[in-house]
N, C-alpha and C positions, 0 to 999 in steps of 0.2 A: 503494500499499500505507500509504503515511504517515496518508493521507486518511482510510483506512478504521479506522486505530487513533485518529485525533482526531475520527471521527465519533460524537457519543454514541448511546449504544443506550438503545434503548426497552424497560424490562421492560414482559413482558406480566401481569405477577403483580400483583395490587394492594397498594397500599401498607398497611404492617402488619398483611398478611396477611388484611386485608377485604374482602369481594366489592364490586365496584364497583357503587353506585347508579345506575343509568344511567336508571331510571325518573325520578329528579328531572328530570331534562334533558326539556323540555317539547318534544313532537314537532312537526316543522314543520305546516304548514299542509295539505301534499298528504297526509302521513300520518297526519294528525289526522282528517281528513275520512274517509279510510279505516278507522281505527280506528272510528270513530262508526259508520260504516255496518256493520262487522263485528259492534259490539257492540249493535246493533239487531236485526242478522240472529241473534245467538244468543239476544237475549230474543224474536224469534218463535217461534224452535226450542223454546225453552222453556215460553213461553203455548200453543202448540198441542200440544204435547205433553202438557202437565198437564192441557189440556182433555179431550184422548182419554184420558189416564188416569182422569181422574174418571168419566167416562161410563161405562168398562168395571168399574172398580172398584165405584163407586153399583150399578150393575145386577147384577153378579154377586155382591155382597154383599147385597143385596135376596133374589133366587134362591135363595141359601145359607143365608140368614139370620146373614150372619157380621158383626157390629158393627164387626170390624177391619177387613175391606174398605171397608165404608160410612163408616167414619171415615179411612181413606186416601183414598178418593176425595173426601171434603168435605174433606181438607188440600190436596189436589192442586188442586182448584177453585180454593180460597182463595190459592194460591199463582199460579195463574195470573192472577187479578186484582191480585195483585202487580207481577206480570210486566207487566200493561198498562199500570200507572201508571207504571214506570219507561220505558217506550217513550214515554208521553207527557209526561213531564218532558223526555226527551231532545229534543222538538220544541217545546219551551215556553220561554220566558225565565225565570228562575230568579224575578225580582221579580213578574213576574205571575201565579204560579204556586204560591207560597211555601203562601199562606193555603189554597190548594183541595187543595194535596197533603198540609198536616198533618191536614186534614178527612178526605181519603182514608184516611190512615194510621190516624186512630181508628178508623173505619168498619171496617177490614180486621181493627183490633187486637180490636175488639167479635167481629167473625165468627168469630175464631180463638177466642174465649171460648165463644161460643155452642155451637164444635162441640165445646170438651173437656167442656162441661158435658152435651150431649147423648152424647157417645161414653161419657164416662167414667158418665152414667147408668145406661146401656145396657149397659155391660160389668159393673157391680155387679151390674145386675139378673139377668144371665145368670148370673153366679158364684154368686148365693144362690139363684135357682130351678133352676137345671142344666140351662137349656136347651141343648141340643146342635146347634152348626151344621152343617150338612151339608158334605161335601169338596168343594172349590170350585177344580177344576183350571186353570181360566180364572184366578183370581185366581193361583193360582202362576206359572201363566207370564207374568202381567202383572208381578209383583213380581221374577221372575230379570229379564225384560226389562229392566227398570226399573234392577234393579242394575247392570247390562252396561252401562246408556248412559248414565244421568246421570254418573259421575267423569268422563268425556272433557269433558262439556257443562260441566261444573264449572270444570276446569281450564284448558278454553278462555278463559270467562269471566273467569277471576281473572288470566291474563296479558293480556287485553284491557284490565281494570281497572286493572292496575300501570303498564300505559303508557299511558292517558288520565290515570292520577292519579284516578280515580272510585272512591270508595268505596263506589258504590250497585253500581257492575256488579261488583265484587269482593264485596260482601253477596250479591246474586243468585245469585254462582256459588256460596257457602256455602251457599244454600239447598238449592242442587240437589245438594249434595252431602249436605247433612242429607237428602233424599229420597231419596238410594240408602240411608242407614243404615236409614229406615224401612220402606224395601225389602225391606231383609235381615233386619228384625226381623218384616215380614209374612210374607216366604216362611219361616222358620223356625216360626211360628206356625199358620199354615195347612199347612204339610207336617206339623207334627205330630200336628194333628188328623186330618189324610187319610189318614198312614201308620201311624200308632201309637193311633188314637183318642183322643188327649189333647184332650179337646174343650174343656179350661179353658185350654188355649194361647190361644186365639182371644181370649177375653176379656182374657186378660193382656195379648197385645201392643195392643189395643185401648185399654186402661188407658197403655199406652207413647205412643203415637200422641197421647191427650188431654191427657198431661203435656208433651211436643212442642209440641202448638197451644196451653198457656197460655204456654209460653216464646215463641213467635212473637207471639202477641197481644200480652206484656209490651213487648216488641221494636218491635213497628210502634205500639205507644200511645205509647211515649217517643219515636218517631220517630227511633232508631238509623240508620235508613238514610236520613237527611234530603239527604245531598248528592247526588242524581239529575239534577241538572242538568249542562250540560256544563260542565269547568273551563278556565277561561281563563286562560294564564298570568299571573302576577299578580294577579288577581283576590283578592281577599279575601275569608274566610269567617269573618262574624261569630262565630258559634257556634263554627269549629275543627271543626264535624260532619264536615266534607271530607278531614280531613288522616287 
């Protein structure tokens, strides 16, 4: 009984009420390999779905004359390309792929700008001419499905990225969450047109998508997701983009 009294007690609560920063401790070799495999799996899921999403959205948008759907699909296609670059960087050494990644990021940035210009122009033209898109129930179903599936994928990527110390994986998760927000806006726009005949809601949603494309293009051009290589404990990031 005296031994128990002398035994120091371990508090389960963090010091000063602050949460424990467990993510700062580098994972072991075995755990890291598992986390990298999981990050790749999640990235492949995102790439695959964005590809399917782009094909359905662009096809349905062309049939219905919906510039919002076409813009949503084009944005998804570019996001898929960004995910492929993430996979490539996970498989390559940072020193040998840094220049190539910068060039690829700038190309993706240009792609986003072109999407924004096209979608913005067509949206304004539709508003000025009063061109009315047809109702697209396929687009509504696609937006609803994306809205339900993207947040769990984003949360999973954020958790893996936190444990790996990879800002790229966390950033990719943020892009998936942004895709969920866009699908919510698309759902409102398509639904307003289909249910209430508010045709202007479609080009208005397209303008929102164009604005988001400009933001994504600016971030890609600046290379804000530059830390896409595997982070090695003790490795130094010269431009501090990995922090």
